[in-house]
Backbone as JSON Lines, residues from 0, in Angstrom:
{"i":0,"aa":"M","n":[-27.38,16.6,23.98],"ca":[-28.4,16.02,24.82],"c":[-29.37,15.17,23.98]}
{"i":1,"aa":"R","n":[-29.79,15.71,22.84],"ca":[-30.69,14.96,21.96],"c":[-30.03,13.66,21.5]}
{"i":2,"aa":"A","n":[-28.74,13.73,21.15],"ca":[-28.02,12.54,20.7],"c":[-27.99,11.48,21.8]}
{"i":3,"aa":"L","n":[-27.78,11.91,23.04],"ca":[-27.78,10.96,24.16],"c":[-29.16,10.33,24.32]}
{"i":4,"aa":"R","n":[-30.19,11.15,24.22],"ca":[-31.57,10.65,24.36],"c":[-31.89,9.64,23.28]}
{"i":5,"aa":"L","n":[-31.53,9.96,22.05],"ca":[-31.8,9.05,20.94],"c":[-30.98,7.77,21.05]}
{"i":6,"aa":"A","n":[-29.77,7.89,21.58],"ca":[-28.9,6.71,21.71],"c":[-29.48,5.69,22.68]}
{"i":7,"aa":"V","n":[-30.24,6.15,23.66],"ca":[-30.85,5.22,24.62],"c":[-32.31,4.94,24.27]}
{"i":8,"aa":"D","n":[-32.72,5.38,23.08],"ca":[-34.06,5.13,22.55],"c":[-35.15,5.62,23.51]}
{"i":9,"aa":"L","n":[-34.99,6.87,23.95],"ca":[-35.93,7.48,24.88],"c":[-36.64,8.62,24.17]}
{"i":10,"aa":"S","n":[-37.96,8.65,24.25],"ca":[-38.7,9.73,23.6],"c":[-38.52,11.02,24.38]}
{"i":11,"aa":"A","n":[-38.74,12.13,23.71],"ca":[-38.64,13.44,24.36],"c":[-39.66,13.53,25.48]}
{"i":12,"aa":"G","n":[-40.86,13.03,25.24],"ca":[-41.91,13.06,26.25],"c":[-41.54,12.27,27.5]}
{"i":13,"aa":"A","n":[-40.95,11.09,27.29],"ca":[-40.56,10.26,28.43],"c":[-39.46,10.93,29.24]}
{"i":14,"aa":"L","n":[-38.47,11.5,28.58],"ca":[-37.39,12.17,29.3],"c":[-37.91,13.41,30.01]}
{"i":15,"aa":"A","n":[-38.77,14.18,29.35],"ca":[-39.34,15.37,29.97],"c":[-40.09,14.99,31.24]}
{"i":16,"aa":"S","n":[-40.88,13.94,31.17],"ca":[-41.64,13.48,32.33],"c":[-40.71,13.05,33.47]}
{"i":17,"aa":"T","n":[-39.69,12.27,33.14],"ca":[-38.73,11.8,34.15],"c":[-37.99,12.97,34.79]}
{"i":18,"aa":"A","n":[-37.63,13.96,33.98],"ca":[-36.85,15.09,34.47],"c":[-37.72,16.17,35.13]}
{"i":19,"aa":"G","n":[-39.03,16.05,34.97],"ca":[-39.92,17.03,35.59],"c":[-39.93,18.38,34.88]}
{"i":20,"aa":"V","n":[-39.76,18.35,33.57],"ca":[-39.85,19.57,32.77],"c":[-40.88,19.36,31.67]}
{"i":21,"aa":"S","n":[-41.36,20.45,31.11],"ca":[-42.33,20.3,30.02],"c":[-41.59,19.81,28.77]}
{"i":22,"aa":"R","n":[-42.35,19.2,27.89],"ca":[-41.77,18.71,26.64],"c":[-41.23,19.87,25.8]}
{"i":23,"aa":"S","n":[-41.95,20.99,25.8],"ca":[-41.49,22.15,25.02],"c":[-40.2,22.72,25.61]}
{"i":24,"aa":"M","n":[-40.08,22.71,26.95],"ca":[-38.84,23.19,27.59],"c":[-37.68,22.28,27.2]}
{"i":25,"aa":"L","n":[-37.9,20.96,27.23],"ca":[-36.84,20.03,26.84],"c":[-36.43,20.27,25.39]}
{"i":26,"aa":"S","n":[-37.39,20.49,24.52],"ca":[-37.09,20.75,23.11],"c":[-36.23,22.01,22.97]}
{"i":27,"aa":"R","n":[-36.57,23.05,23.72],"ca":[-35.79,24.3,23.66],"c":[-34.38,24.1,24.23]}
{"i":28,"aa":"I","n":[-34.26,23.28,25.26],"ca":[-32.94,22.98,25.83],"c":[-32.11,22.22,24.8]}
{"i":29,"aa":"E","n":[-32.71,21.18,24.2],"ca":[-31.99,20.38,23.2],"c":[-31.6,21.21,21.98]}
{"i":30,"aa":"S","n":[-32.38,22.21,21.65],"ca":[-32.09,23.06,20.49],"c":[-31.12,24.19,20.82]}
{"i":31,"aa":"G","n":[-30.77,24.33,22.08],"ca":[-29.84,25.37,22.49],"c":[-30.48,26.75,22.6]}
{"i":32,"aa":"L","n":[-31.8,26.79,22.68],"ca":[-32.51,28.06,22.79],"c":[-32.64,28.54,24.23]}
{"i":33,"aa":"V","n":[-32.47,27.59,25.18],"ca":[-32.62,27.91,26.6],"c":[-31.43,27.33,27.35]}
{"i":34,"aa":"S","n":[-30.91,28.08,28.3],"ca":[-29.85,27.57,29.19],"c":[-30.51,27.11,30.49]}
{"i":35,"aa":"P","n":[-30.57,25.81,30.71],"ca":[-31.26,25.31,31.91],"c":[-30.41,25.51,33.17]}
{"i":36,"aa":"S","n":[-31.08,25.44,34.28],"ca":[-30.38,25.51,35.56],"c":[-29.62,24.2,35.78]}
{"i":37,"aa":"I","n":[-28.69,24.23,36.72],"ca":[-27.94,23.02,37.07],"c":[-28.9,21.96,37.6]}
{"i":38,"aa":"E","n":[-29.9,22.39,38.34],"ca":[-30.89,21.44,38.89],"c":[-31.61,20.68,37.77]}
{"i":39,"aa":"I","n":[-32.05,21.42,36.77],"ca":[-32.75,20.77,35.65],"c":[-31.78,19.88,34.87]}
{"i":40,"aa":"L","n":[-30.57,20.35,34.63],"ca":[-29.57,19.52,33.95],"c":[-29.32,18.23,34.72]}
{"i":41,"aa":"D","n":[-29.25,18.33,36.04],"ca":[-29.03,17.15,36.87],"c":[-30.19,16.16,36.71]}
{"i":42,"aa":"R","n":[-31.42,16.66,36.69],"ca":[-32.58,15.77,36.53],"c":[-32.58,15.11,35.14]}
{"i":43,"aa":"I","n":[-32.17,15.87,34.13],"ca":[-32.09,15.3,32.77],"c":[-30.98,14.25,32.72]}
{"i":44,"aa":"A","n":[-29.86,14.53,33.36],"ca":[-28.76,13.55,33.41],"c":[-29.21,12.26,34.07]}
{"i":45,"aa":"V","n":[-29.95,12.37,35.16],"ca":[-30.48,11.18,35.84],"c":[-31.41,10.42,34.89]}
{"i":46,"aa":"G","n":[-32.26,11.16,34.19],"ca":[-33.18,10.52,33.24],"c":[-32.46,9.82,32.09]}
{"i":47,"aa":"L","n":[-31.29,10.32,31.73],"ca":[-30.5,9.71,30.65],"c":[-29.5,8.67,31.18]}
{"i":48,"aa":"D","n":[-29.39,8.59,32.51],"ca":[-28.45,7.69,33.17],"c":[-27.01,7.98,32.76]}
{"i":49,"aa":"V","n":[-26.66,9.3,32.79],"ca":[-25.3,9.74,32.51],"c":[-24.88,10.7,33.63]}
{"i":50,"aa":"P","n":[-23.59,10.83,33.88],"ca":[-23.17,11.8,34.88],"c":[-23.44,13.23,34.39]}
{"i":51,"aa":"L","n":[-23.72,14.13,35.32],"ca":[-23.97,15.52,34.99],"c":[-22.8,16.12,34.2]}
{"i":52,"aa":"S","n":[-21.6,15.68,34.51],"ca":[-20.4,16.2,33.84],"c":[-20.41,15.94,32.33]}
{"i":53,"aa":"R","n":[-21.21,15.0,31.89],"ca":[-21.3,14.67,30.46],"c":[-21.71,15.89,29.63]}
{"i":54,"aa":"F","n":[-22.51,16.77,30.23],"ca":[-22.98,17.96,29.52],"c":[-21.93,19.06,29.45]}
{"i":55,"aa":"F","n":[-20.84,18.9,30.19],"ca":[-19.83,19.95,30.24],"c":[-18.51,19.53,29.59]}
{"i":56,"aa":"G","n":[-18.52,18.41,28.91],"ca":[-17.32,17.94,28.23],"c":[-16.95,18.86,27.09]}
{"i":57,"aa":"D","n":[-15.72,18.79,26.65],"ca":[-15.21,19.61,25.55],"c":[-15.9,19.21,24.26]}
{"i":58,"aa":"Q","n":[-16.72,20.09,23.72],"ca":[-17.45,19.8,22.49],"c":[-16.72,20.32,21.26]}
{"i":59,"aa":"V","n":[-15.53,20.92,21.46],"ca":[-14.78,21.45,20.32],"c":[-14.34,20.3,19.43]}
{"i":60,"aa":"E","n":[-13.91,19.19,20.04],"ca":[-13.48,18.05,19.26],"c":[-14.71,17.28,18.79]}
{"i":61,"aa":"R","n":[-14.87,17.2,17.5],"ca":[-16.01,16.55,16.88],"c":[-15.74,15.09,16.65]}
{"i":62,"aa":"T","n":[-16.75,14.29,16.69],"ca":[-16.62,12.89,16.29],"c":[-17.64,12.65,15.18]}
{"i":63,"aa":"D","n":[-17.3,11.77,14.29],"ca":[-18.15,11.5,13.14],"c":[-18.4,10.0,13.0]}
{"i":64,"aa":"C","n":[-19.44,9.71,12.26],"ca":[-19.77,8.34,11.89],"c":[-20.23,8.41,10.44]}
{"i":65,"aa":"S","n":[-19.79,7.48,9.64],"ca":[-20.15,7.48,8.23],"c":[-20.8,6.15,7.89]}
{"i":66,"aa":"F","n":[-22.05,6.18,7.42],"ca":[-22.77,4.97,7.01],"c":[-22.99,5.04,5.51]}
{"i":67,"aa":"V","n":[-22.58,3.99,4.81],"ca":[-22.78,3.92,3.36],"c":[-23.52,2.62,3.07]}
{"i":68,"aa":"P","n":[-24.78,2.7,2.61],"ca":[-25.51,1.48,2.29],"c":[-24.83,0.7,1.16]}
{"i":69,"aa":"A","n":[-25.05,-0.58,1.13],"ca":[-24.45,-1.45,0.11],"c":[-24.7,-0.9,-1.29]}
{"i":70,"aa":"G","n":[-23.64,-0.81,-2.07],"ca":[-23.74,-0.36,-3.45],"c":[-23.89,1.14,-3.62]}
{"i":71,"aa":"K","n":[-23.8,1.92,-2.54],"ca":[-24.03,3.36,-2.6],"c":[-22.77,4.18,-2.33]}
{"i":72,"aa":"G","n":[-21.58,3.56,-2.43],"ca":[-20.34,4.3,-2.24],"c":[-20.15,5.3,-3.37]}
{"i":73,"aa":"V","n":[-19.3,6.27,-3.14],"ca":[-19.03,7.31,-4.13],"c":[-17.92,6.82,-5.06]}
{"i":74,"aa":"I","n":[-18.19,6.79,-6.35],"ca":[-17.17,6.4,-7.32],"c":[-16.23,7.58,-7.48]}
{"i":75,"aa":"V","n":[-14.95,7.33,-7.21],"ca":[-13.96,8.39,-7.22],"c":[-13.13,8.29,-8.49]}
{"i":76,"aa":"E","n":[-13.13,9.37,-9.24],"ca":[-12.29,9.46,-10.44],"c":[-10.94,9.99,-9.97]}
{"i":77,"aa":"R","n":[-9.94,9.14,-9.96],"ca":[-8.63,9.54,-9.46],"c":[-7.76,10.01,-10.61]}
{"i":78,"aa":"V","n":[-7.2,11.2,-10.46],"ca":[-6.31,11.75,-11.48],"c":[-5.08,10.85,-11.6]}
{"i":79,"aa":"G","n":[-4.77,10.44,-12.8],"ca":[-3.62,9.58,-13.02],"c":[-3.84,8.15,-12.57]}
{"i":80,"aa":"A","n":[-5.1,7.78,-12.34],"ca":[-5.4,6.42,-11.89],"c":[-5.08,5.41,-12.98]}
{"i":81,"aa":"V","n":[-4.81,4.21,-12.55],"ca":[-4.51,3.13,-13.47],"c":[-5.81,2.73,-14.17]}
{"i":82,"aa":"A","n":[-5.76,2.59,-15.49],"ca":[-6.94,2.23,-16.28],"c":[-7.51,0.89,-15.8]}
{"i":83,"aa":"G","n":[-8.83,0.85,-15.65],"ca":[-9.51,-0.38,-15.28],"c":[-9.61,-0.61,-13.79]}
{"i":84,"aa":"Y","n":[-9.09,0.29,-12.98],"ca":[-9.2,0.19,-11.52],"c":[-10.32,1.14,-11.07]}
{"i":85,"aa":"R","n":[-11.42,0.58,-10.56],"ca":[-12.57,1.38,-10.12],"c":[-12.5,1.54,-8.61]}
{"i":86,"aa":"Y","n":[-12.52,2.79,-8.15],"ca":[-12.43,3.11,-6.72],"c":[-13.79,3.57,-6.21]}
{"i":87,"aa":"E","n":[-14.36,2.81,-5.28],"ca":[-15.63,3.17,-4.66],"c":[-15.36,3.53,-3.21]}
{"i":88,"aa":"L","n":[-15.47,4.82,-2.88],"ca":[-15.23,5.3,-1.52],"c":[-16.39,4.85,-0.64]}
{"i":89,"aa":"L","n":[-16.06,4.17,0.46],"ca":[-17.08,3.57,1.31],"c":[-17.31,4.31,2.62]}
{"i":90,"aa":"G","n":[-16.68,5.45,2.8],"ca":[-16.9,6.21,4.02],"c":[-15.91,7.34,4.13]}
{"i":91,"aa":"H","n":[-16.13,8.18,5.13],"ca":[-15.21,9.28,5.4],"c":[-15.43,9.77,6.82]}
{"i":92,"aa":"L","n":[-14.4,10.35,7.38],"ca":[-14.48,10.99,8.69],"c":[-13.91,12.39,8.56]}
{"i":93,"aa":"L","n":[-14.58,13.34,9.17],"ca":[-14.12,14.72,9.09],"c":[-13.5,15.18,10.4]}
{"i":94,"aa":"S","n":[-13.47,14.3,11.38],"ca":[-12.94,14.69,12.69],"c":[-11.67,13.94,13.02]}
{"i":95,"aa":"G","n":[-10.99,14.4,14.04],"ca":[-9.8,13.72,14.51],"c":[-8.58,14.0,13.65]}
{"i":96,"aa":"N","n":[-7.47,13.41,14.05],"ca":[-6.24,13.66,13.3],"c":[-5.87,12.51,12.38]}
{"i":97,"aa":"A","n":[-6.68,11.47,12.33],"ca":[-6.42,10.37,11.4],"c":[-7.27,10.56,10.15]}
{"i":98,"aa":"F","n":[-6.64,10.37,9.01],"ca":[-7.34,10.44,7.74],"c":[-7.48,9.01,7.25]}
{"i":99,"aa":"V","n":[-8.7,8.56,7.02],"ca":[-8.97,7.17,6.66],"c":[-9.72,7.15,5.33]}
{"i":100,"aa":"E","n":[-9.19,6.38,4.37],"ca":[-9.83,6.25,3.06],"c":[-10.17,4.78,2.82]}
{"i":101,"aa":"P","n":[-11.42,4.36,3.07],"ca":[-11.81,2.98,2.77],"c":[-12.41,2.87,1.36]}
{"i":102,"aa":"Y","n":[-11.82,2.05,0.54],"ca":[-12.29,1.87,-0.84],"c":[-12.57,0.4,-1.12]}
{"i":103,"aa":"L","n":[-13.56,0.18,-1.98],"ca":[-13.73,-1.12,-2.61],"c":[-13.15,-0.92,-4.01]}
{"i":104,"aa":"I","n":[-12.09,-1.65,-4.31],"ca":[-11.44,-1.52,-5.61],"c":[-11.84,-2.73,-6.45]}
{"i":105,"aa":"T","n":[-12.35,-2.44,-7.64],"ca":[-12.77,-3.49,-8.55],"c":[-11.97,-3.34,-9.84]}
{"i":106,"aa":"L","n":[-11.37,-4.41,-10.29],"ca":[-10.61,-4.39,-11.54],"c":[-11.52,-4.82,-12.67]}
{"i":107,"aa":"S","n":[-11.58,-4.02,-13.73],"ca":[-12.4,-4.37,-14.89],"c":[-11.73,-5.52,-15.64]}
{"i":108,"aa":"E","n":[-12.44,-6.05,-16.6],"ca":[-11.91,-7.17,-17.39],"c":[-10.64,-6.79,-18.14]}
{"i":109,"aa":"D","n":[-10.5,-5.52,-18.51],"ca":[-9.31,-5.1,-19.26],"c":[-8.23,-4.48,-18.37]}
{"i":110,"aa":"A","n":[-8.44,-4.49,-17.06],"ca":[-7.44,-3.93,-16.14],"c":[-6.15,-4.75,-16.2]}
{"i":111,"aa":"Q","n":[-5.05,-4.04,-16.15],"ca":[-3.74,-4.69,-16.16],"c":[-3.11,-4.59,-14.78]}
{"i":112,"aa":"P","n":[-2.22,-5.51,-14.46],"ca":[-1.52,-5.43,-13.17],"c":[-0.77,-4.1,-13.06]}
{"i":113,"aa":"Y","n":[-0.64,-3.63,-11.83],"ca":[0.09,-2.4,-11.57],"c":[0.69,-2.53,-10.17]}
{"i":114,"aa":"S","n":[2.0,-2.65,-10.1],"ca":[2.63,-2.93,-8.81],"c":[3.59,-1.83,-8.36]}
{"i":115,"aa":"T","n":[3.35,-0.6,-8.81],"ca":[4.24,0.49,-8.41],"c":[3.5,1.63,-7.71]}
{"i":116,"aa":"F","n":[2.42,1.29,-6.98],"ca":[1.79,2.29,-6.13],"c":[2.77,2.63,-5.02]}
{"i":117,"aa":"Q","n":[2.75,3.86,-4.58],"ca":[3.64,4.29,-3.51],"c":[3.08,5.6,-2.96]}
{"i":118,"aa":"H","n":[2.83,5.66,-1.66],"ca":[2.26,6.86,-1.05],"c":[2.45,6.79,0.46]}
{"i":119,"aa":"P","n":[2.26,7.91,1.16],"ca":[2.4,7.89,2.62],"c":[1.28,7.08,3.27]}
{"i":120,"aa":"G","n":[1.51,6.67,4.49],"ca":[0.46,6.03,5.29],"c":[0.62,4.54,5.45]}
{"i":121,"aa":"I","n":[-0.36,3.99,6.13],"ca":[-0.46,2.55,6.36],"c":[-1.63,2.07,5.51]}
{"i":122,"aa":"K","n":[-1.47,0.92,4.85],"ca":[-2.53,0.4,4.0],"c":[-2.93,-0.99,4.46]}
{"i":123,"aa":"F","n":[-4.24,-1.22,4.44],"ca":[-4.79,-2.54,4.73],"c":[-5.57,-2.97,3.5]}
{"i":124,"aa":"I","n":[-5.32,-4.16,2.99],"ca":[-6.15,-4.68,1.89],"c":[-6.7,-6.04,2.3]}
{"i":125,"aa":"H","n":[-7.89,-6.31,1.78],"ca":[-8.58,-7.58,2.05],"c":[-9.22,-8.03,0.73]}
{"i":126,"aa":"I","n":[-8.82,-9.19,0.27],"ca":[-9.32,-9.7,-1.02],"c":[-10.75,-10.2,-0.87]}
{"i":127,"aa":"V","n":[-11.63,-9.67,-1.72],"ca":[-13.04,-10.07,-1.71],"c":[-13.28,-11.15,-2.76]}
{"i":128,"aa":"S","n":[-12.73,-10.95,-3.98],"ca":[-12.91,-11.94,-5.04],"c":[-11.67,-11.96,-5.93]}
{"i":129,"aa":"G","n":[-11.49,-13.07,-6.62],"ca":[-10.36,-13.22,-7.52],"c":[-9.11,-13.7,-6.81]}
{"i":130,"aa":"R","n":[-8.08,-13.93,-7.61],"ca":[-6.77,-14.34,-7.08],"c":[-5.71,-13.51,-7.77]}
{"i":131,"aa":"V","n":[-4.78,-13.0,-6.98],"ca":[-3.72,-12.15,-7.53],"c":[-2.38,-12.49,-6.9]}
{"i":132,"aa":"K","n":[-1.33,-12.13,-7.62],"ca":[0.01,-12.11,-7.05],"c":[0.24,-10.65,-6.69]}
{"i":133,"aa":"Y","n":[0.5,-10.37,-5.42],"ca":[0.61,-9.0,-4.95],"c":[2.04,-8.72,-4.52]}
{"i":134,"aa":"R","n":[2.56,-7.59,-4.98],"ca":[3.93,-7.21,-4.66],"c":[3.93,-6.2,-3.53]}
{"i":135,"aa":"Y","n":[4.84,-6.41,-2.59],"ca":[5.14,-5.42,-1.56],"c":[6.66,-5.34,-1.46]}
{"i":136,"aa":"G","n":[7.22,-4.24,-1.94],"ca":[8.68,-4.11,-1.94],"c":[9.29,-5.22,-2.77]}
{"i":137,"aa":"S","n":[10.19,-5.99,-2.17],"ca":[10.85,-7.09,-2.9],"c":[10.11,-8.41,-2.73]}
{"i":138,"aa":"R","n":[9.03,-8.43,-1.96],"ca":[8.28,-9.66,-1.72],"c":[7.05,-9.76,-2.61]}
{"i":139,"aa":"T","n":[6.65,-10.97,-2.93],"ca":[5.36,-11.19,-3.6],"c":[4.59,-12.24,-2.81]}
{"i":140,"aa":"M","n":[3.27,-12.1,-2.82],"ca":[2.4,-13.02,-2.1],"c":[1.23,-13.4,-2.99]}
{"i":141,"aa":"E","n":[0.82,-14.63,-2.9],"ca":[-0.37,-15.1,-3.61],"c":[-1.57,-14.83,-2.72]}
{"i":142,"aa":"L","n":[-2.52,-14.02,-3.22],"ca":[-3.68,-13.66,-2.41],"c":[-4.96,-14.19,-3.03]}
{"i":143,"aa":"K","n":[-5.83,-14.69,-2.17],"ca":[-7.12,-15.23,-2.58],"c":[-8.2,-14.64,-1.67]}
{"i":144,"aa":"P","n":[-9.48,-14.86,-1.99],"ca":[-10.54,-14.29,-1.15],"c":[-10.35,-14.64,0.33]}
{"i":145,"aa":"G","n":[-10.49,-13.61,1.16],"ca":[-10.33,-13.78,2.6],"c":[-8.94,-13.41,3.1]}
{"i":146,"aa":"D","n":[-7.96,-13.33,2.2],"ca":[-6.6,-12.96,2.6],"c":[-6.51,-11.45,2.82]}
{"i":147,"aa":"S","n":[-5.63,-11.05,3.75],"ca":[-5.45,-9.64,4.07],"c":[-3.97,-9.3,4.17]}
{"i":148,"aa":"L","n":[-3.66,-8.04,3.93],"ca":[-2.31,-7.51,4.11],"c":[-2.42,-6.17,4.82]}
{"i":149,"aa":"L","n":[-1.46,-5.9,5.69],"ca":[-1.34,-4.6,6.35],"c":[0.11,-4.19,6.19]}
{"i":150,"aa":"F","n":[0.36,-2.98,5.65],"ca":[1.74,-2.61,5.38],"c":[1.94,-1.11,5.31]}
{"i":151,"aa":"E","n":[3.2,-0.72,5.41],"ca":[3.64,0.67,5.24],"c":[3.58,0.96,3.74]}
{"i":152,"aa":"A","n":[2.79,1.96,3.34],"ca":[2.51,2.18,1.92],"c":[3.6,2.96,1.17]}
{"i":153,"aa":"R","n":[4.66,3.36,1.85],"ca":[5.73,4.08,1.14],"c":[6.55,3.16,0.26]}
{"i":154,"aa":"A","n":[6.51,1.87,0.54],"ca":[7.2,0.9,-0.31],"c":[6.35,0.66,-1.57]}
{"i":155,"aa":"L","n":[7.01,0.33,-2.68],"ca":[6.26,0.0,-3.9],"c":[5.37,-1.19,-3.62]}
{"i":156,"aa":"H","n":[4.12,-1.11,-4.12],"ca":[3.17,-2.21,-3.88],"c":[2.09,-2.22,-4.96]}
{"i":157,"aa":"G","n":[1.39,-3.34,-5.05],"ca":[0.27,-3.45,-5.98],"c":[0.15,-4.83,-6.59]}
{"i":158,"aa":"V","n":[-0.88,-4.99,-7.4],"ca":[-1.15,-6.25,-8.08],"c":[-0.09,-6.46,-9.15]}
{"i":159,"aa":"E","n":[0.64,-7.55,-9.04],"ca":[1.68,-7.86,-10.02],"c":[1.18,-8.8,-11.11]}
{"i":160,"aa":"L","n":[0.25,-9.67,-10.76],"ca":[-0.27,-10.63,-11.72],"c":[-1.7,-10.97,-11.34]}
{"i":161,"aa":"I","n":[-2.61,-10.97,-12.32],"ca":[-4.0,-11.35,-12.06],"c":[-4.14,-12.81,-12.44]}
{"i":162,"aa":"R","n":[-4.42,-13.64,-11.46],"ca":[-4.52,-15.09,-11.69],"c":[-5.95,-15.53,-11.99]}
{"i":163,"aa":"E","n":[-6.93,-14.88,-11.36],"ca":[-8.33,-15.27,-11.55],"c":[-9.21,-14.04,-11.39]}
{"i":164,"aa":"R","n":[-10.1,-13.83,-12.35],"ca":[-11.03,-12.7,-12.32],"c":[-12.41,-13.21,-11.96]}
{"i":165,"aa":"P","n":[-13.31,-12.36,-11.51],"ca":[-13.17,-10.93,-11.27],"c":[-12.38,-10.67,-9.98]}
{"i":166,"aa":"V","n":[-11.68,-9.52,-9.95],"ca":[-10.88,-9.15,-8.79],"c":[-11.51,-7.93,-8.13]}
{"i":167,"aa":"S","n":[-11.73,-8.05,-6.84],"ca":[-12.15,-6.9,-6.03],"c":[-11.53,-7.05,-4.66]}
{"i":168,"aa":"Y","n":[-11.18,-5.92,-4.07],"ca":[-10.6,-5.95,-2.74],"c":[-10.85,-4.65,-2.0]}
{"i":169,"aa":"M","n":[-10.91,-4.77,-0.69],"ca":[-11.01,-3.6,0.17],"c":[-9.61,-3.03,0.31]}
{"i":170,"aa":"S","n":[-9.5,-1.72,0.24],"ca":[-8.23,-1.03,0.44],"c":[-8.51,0.13,1.38]}
{"i":171,"aa":"I","n":[-7.86,0.12,2.53],"ca":[-8.07,1.18,3.52],"c":[-6.71,1.8,3.81]}
{"i":172,"aa":"V","n":[-6.61,3.1,3.55],"ca":[-5.35,3.82,3.76],"c":[-5.55,4.73,4.98]}
{"i":173,"aa":"F","n":[-4.59,4.65,5.91],"ca":[-4.59,5.46,7.12],"c":[-3.4,6.41,7.07]}
{"i":174,"aa":"T","n":[-3.65,7.71,7.2],"ca":[-2.58,8.69,7.3],"c":[-2.96,9.68,8.39]}
{"i":175,"aa":"L","n":[-1.97,10.43,8.87],"ca":[-2.24,11.45,9.88],"c":[-2.4,12.79,9.2]}
{"i":176,"aa":"R","n":[-3.35,13.57,9.67],"ca":[-3.55,14.92,9.15],"c":[-2.4,15.79,9.66]}
{"i":177,"aa":"E","n":[-2.02,16.76,8.85],"ca":[-0.96,17.7,9.25],"c":[-1.49,18.68,10.25]}
């Protein structure tokens, strides 16, 4: 209920007034300390402009949102990672059956090409800076800033040749949770 109220930018006082309940009662309802009557829930639903059924939906399934301010991603030390490849994790989701790993990958000045990555899932890459020759299976493509690839990650793939530095690209891997 609080999330719905905040999503429509409505103060607790304004909703309490509209619903005809005290502000302290609304606070206790939002905190789960009080079980309101259907009548009060209906008035709160009207005040939020949502159907009453919204309060009775299945809450077992969680949804998440991940916000990472610019430059504040988590630097991930990957076991067996290729030297000179810096992985900055840009978000995470803990809900649902899809596992999503969005990274900003930056190649250091001494990074060498590596074209034998192989793992489950679907991968999306988007070149931010630099120019590379990128291998996917038996194909190679010349990639420059703004170019993107989407592919099945079980095939061998990766940077085969660095044509222009600095190189950075978004890499997002999608897999299903078991």
